[in-house]
Every structure is written in structure tokens, then in C-alpha cells.
C-alpha positions as CSV (number, residue, x, y, z in Angstrom):
1,X,44.0,-20.9,-100.6
2,X,43.4,-24.5,-101.3
3,X,45.3,-27.0,-99.1
4,X,46.3,-30.2,-100.8
5,X,44.8,-33.4,-99.6
6,X,47.5,-35.3,-97.8
7,X,45.2,-38.3,-97.1
8,X,45.1,-39.5,-100.7
9,X,45.2,-43.3,-100.7
10,X,48.3,-45.0,-102.1
11,X,47.9,-46.8,-105.5
12,X,46.6,-50.3,-105.3
13,X,48.8,-53.2,-106.3
14,X,48.0,-56.7,-107.7
15,X,48.4,-58.9,-104.7
16,X,49.6,-61.9,-106.7
17,X,52.3,-59.9,-108.4
18,X,53.6,-58.7,-105.0
19,X,53.6,-62.2,-103.5
20,X,55.2,-63.8,-106.5
21,X,58.1,-61.3,-106.3
22,X,58.5,-61.6,-102.6
23,X,58.6,-65.4,-103.0
24,X,61.3,-65.2,-105.6
25,X,63.5,-62.8,-103.7
26,X,63.3,-64.6,-100.4
27,X,63.6,-68.1,-101.9
28,X,66.8,-67.0,-103.8
29,X,68.3,-65.3,-100.7
30,X,67.5,-68.2,-98.4
31,X,68.9,-70.8,-100.9
32,X,72.1,-68.8,-101.4
33,X,72.7,-68.4,-97.7
34,X,72.2,-72.1,-96.9
35,X,74.1,-73.4,-100.0
36,X,77.0,-71.1,-99.3
37,X,77.3,-72.3,-95.7
38,X,77.2,-75.9,-96.8
39,X,79.5,-75.5,-99.8
40,X,82.1,-73.7,-97.8
41,X,82.0,-76.3,-95.0
42,X,81.0,-73.9,-92.3
43,X,78.4,-76.2,-90.8
44,X,81.0,-78.7,-89.9
45,X,82.9,-76.2,-87.8
46,X,80.1,-75.5,-85.5
47,X,80.3,-76.8,-81.9
48,X,77.4,-78.9,-80.4
49,X,76.5,-75.8,-78.4
50,X,76.3,-73.7,-81.5
51,X,74.3,-76.3,-83.4
52,X,71.9,-76.4,-80.4
53,X,71.6,-72.6,-80.7
54,X,70.7,-72.8,-84.3
55,X,68.0,-75.5,-83.6
56,X,66.6,-73.6,-80.7
57,X,66.4,-70.1,-82.3
58,X,65.0,-71.4,-85.6
59,X,62.7,-73.9,-83.9
60,X,61.2,-71.5,-81.4
61,X,60.6,-68.8,-83.9
62,X,59.1,-70.9,-86.6
63,X,57.2,-73.0,-84.1
64,X,55.6,-69.8,-82.7
65,X,54.6,-68.7,-86.2
66,X,53.0,-72.1,-86.9
67,X,51.2,-72.1,-83.6
68,X,49.8,-68.7,-84.3
69,X,48.6,-69.8,-87.7
70,X,47.0,-72.9,-86.1
71,X,45.2,-70.7,-83.6
72,X,43.9,-68.4,-86.3
73,X,42.6,-71.4,-88.1
74,X,41.2,-73.3,-85.1
75,X,37.7,-73.3,-86.6
76,X,38.5,-72.6,-90.2
77,X,41.8,-73.1,-92.0
78,X,43.7,-70.0,-93.2
79,X,42.7,-70.8,-96.8
80,X,39.0,-70.6,-95.9
81,X,39.6,-67.4,-94.0
82,X,41.2,-65.8,-97.0
83,X,38.3,-66.9,-99.2
84,X,35.8,-65.5,-96.9
85,X,37.6,-62.2,-96.7
86,X,37.9,-62.0,-100.5
87,X,34.2,-62.9,-101.0
88,X,33.3,-59.8,-98.9
89,X,36.0,-57.5,-100.4
90,X,34.6,-54.3,-101.9
91,X,35.3,-52.7,-105.2
92,X,38.3,-50.3,-105.3
93,X,37.5,-46.7,-104.3
94,X,36.7,-44.6,-107.4
95,X,39.7,-42.4,-106.8
96,X,42.2,-45.2,-106.4
97,X,44.9,-45.7,-108.9
98,X,46.5,-49.0,-109.9
99,X,50.2,-49.3,-109.6
100,X,52.0,-50.7,-112.7
101,X,53.2,-54.3,-112.1
102,X,56.8,-53.3,-112.9
103,X,56.9,-50.8,-110.1
104,X,55.3,-53.3,-107.7
105,X,58.1,-55.8,-108.6
106,X,60.8,-53.3,-108.1
107,X,59.6,-52.2,-104.7
108,X,58.9,-55.7,-103.5
109,X,62.4,-56.8,-104.7
110,X,64.0,-54.1,-102.6
111,X,61.8,-54.9,-99.6
112,X,62.5,-58.6,-99.9
113,X,66.3,-58.1,-100.0
114,X,66.2,-55.8,-97.0
115,X,64.0,-58.4,-95.2
116,X,66.7,-61.1,-95.8
117,X,69.3,-58.8,-94.4
118,X,67.2,-58.0,-91.4
119,X,66.7,-61.8,-90.8
120,X,70.5,-62.2,-90.6
121,X,70.9,-59.3,-88.2
122,X,68.1,-60.6,-86.0
123,X,69.4,-64.1,-86.1
124,X,72.9,-62.9,-85.1
125,X,71.5,-60.9,-82.1
126,X,69.2,-63.7,-80.9
127,X,72.0,-66.3,-81.2
128,X,74.6,-64.2,-79.4
129,X,72.2,-63.7,-76.5
130,X,71.3,-67.4,-76.3
131,X,74.9,-68.5,-76.6
132,X,75.8,-66.2,-73.7
133,X,72.9,-67.5,-71.6
134,X,74.0,-71.1,-72.4
135,X,77.4,-70.3,-71.0
136,X,79.6,-69.7,-74.0
137,X,82.5,-67.4,-73.3
138,X,81.9,-63.9,-74.7
139,X,85.2,-63.8,-76.6
140,X,84.2,-67.1,-78.4
141,X,80.7,-66.0,-79.4
142,X,81.7,-64.0,-82.5
143,X,83.8,-66.8,-84.0
144,X,81.0,-68.6,-85.9
145,X,78.3,-66.0,-85.4
146,X,78.1,-65.1,-89.1
147,X,77.7,-68.8,-90.1
148,X,75.0,-69.3,-87.5
149,X,73.1,-66.1,-88.5
150,X,73.3,-67.2,-92.2
151,X,71.8,-70.6,-91.4
152,X,69.0,-69.2,-89.3
153,X,68.4,-66.2,-91.5
154,X,68.4,-68.4,-94.6
155,X,65.9,-70.7,-93.0
156,X,63.6,-67.8,-92.1
157,X,63.8,-66.5,-95.6
158,X,62.8,-69.9,-97.1
159,X,60.0,-70.3,-94.6
160,X,58.6,-66.8,-95.5
161,X,59.0,-67.7,-99.2
162,X,57.0,-70.8,-98.7
163,X,54.3,-68.8,-97.0
164,X,54.2,-66.2,-99.7
165,X,53.9,-68.9,-102.4
166,X,51.1,-70.6,-100.5
167,X,49.0,-67.4,-100.1
168,X,49.7,-66.5,-103.8
169,X,48.2,-69.9,-104.9
170,X,45.2,-69.3,-102.7
171,X,44.6,-65.9,-104.2
172,X,45.2,-67.1,-107.7
173,X,42.7,-69.9,-107.2
174,X,40.1,-67.4,-105.9
175,X,40.7,-65.1,-108.9
176,X,40.3,-68.0,-111.3
177,X,37.1,-69.1,-109.8
178,X,35.6,-65.7,-109.5
179,X,37.0,-64.1,-112.7
180,X,38.3,-61.2,-110.5
181,X,41.6,-59.5,-109.7
182,X,42.7,-59.1,-106.0
183,X,44.1,-55.7,-105.2
184,X,45.5,-54.3,-102.0
185,X,47.7,-51.4,-100.6
186,X,51.4,-51.9,-101.1
187,X,53.1,-54.5,-98.9
188,X,49.7,-55.9,-97.7
189,X,49.3,-58.8,-100.1
190,X,49.6,-61.5,-97.4
191,X,47.7,-59.7,-94.7
192,X,44.9,-61.8,-93.2
193,X,42.5,-58.9,-92.8
194,X,40.1,-56.5,-94.4
195,X,42.7,-54.9,-96.7
196,X,41.7,-56.3,-100.1
197,X,39.7,-54.9,-103.0
198,X,38.5,-56.9,-106.0
199,X,37.8,-55.8,-109.5
200,X,37.1,-57.4,-112.9
201,X,40.1,-58.7,-114.7
202,X,41.5,-56.4,-117.4
């Protein structure tokens, strides 16, 4: 009796299609969260302690990400690192299938939306903990927590959207210069690692 091969690789996706969709979803979600907070006047209701919480949580998290990127690019910038990885990328495996762009967009849209929701939840948890540490009374913490979480989560979404857009431009530039198409497993389009394959453009 033949046993089916459960290690069959997933279909490869066009990296730029995944990044373009991720950028669009996160940019839209981040803009909606921030504009809604500002338009409804929620920002003016925050106390100085809550504003400090927003600045600290958002600043530390994004600052850590920027520091990590700077460390990775200490000798070569991230753009050069991506180019070097793509220049060494192999051809797709013979058995690999290519996922239709429409399916890539649908999956990435869902993942992007869930990511924005996760950002809000993580921001609410981090802010609640920090507010408690800074001495805010427990019964007062939930009053503006949704507003705070929306501000931080929206900022994170916009920051990630900017990162997705930047990497997409780098990959598109490489594709244009080499006349190639960059492929990768699903949800790996922005990975700074040996996850890419390249093939001739259709």
C-alpha cells in the first residue's frame, strides 16, 4: 500500500504580490484606526500619563525594530543583503507549483486583517501593564484603553505597511534589472533569509 507524501512543498507565491497586498491591508487598517481616533476626539481625552504610555510603548517597540535592522545592516544595508540573497537564489524545485495571484491576495488580505487585530490586542495588554506599573489605579485603566490600543496598533500597522512597501520596491527593482520573478513560500515574502527562488518572467 502506497503512503501519500505528506512533505509535499507548498505552492510558491510571487513575493511582490504578497507584499503589495500586505501593504495595502495594513496601511488601510492603520489609517482607519488613527483617523477614527482623531476624528472622534479621543486623543484629547487622554491624560498625560496615558499619552506617556502611548509614546513609551510605541517608541520602545518600533525603536527595537529599527535597532535590529541597523544591527543586521551594520556592514551592508538591508537592501544590499536582499540583493545578495536574490542573486544566489536557486530555481524553483521541479515539483513546485505556483499559486495563482488571486489566491495569494485573498490569503494575505486575511492575514493582514488578523495582524491588525493582533496589534490592537497586544497594544492593549502592553499598555495596561505599563499603566499599572506607572501607578494608575486599576479601575481607571480600562477607561481609555481602547483609544490607546487603537493609536498604538494603528501606528504599528502603518510601520509594518511602510516596511512591506520598502521591501516590495527592492524586490521589484531586482526583478526589473535581472528580468526574473522572485518566488517564495506563502507568508515569507519579507523574510531576510534563504527562502527565495527565482525564475524567468512569464
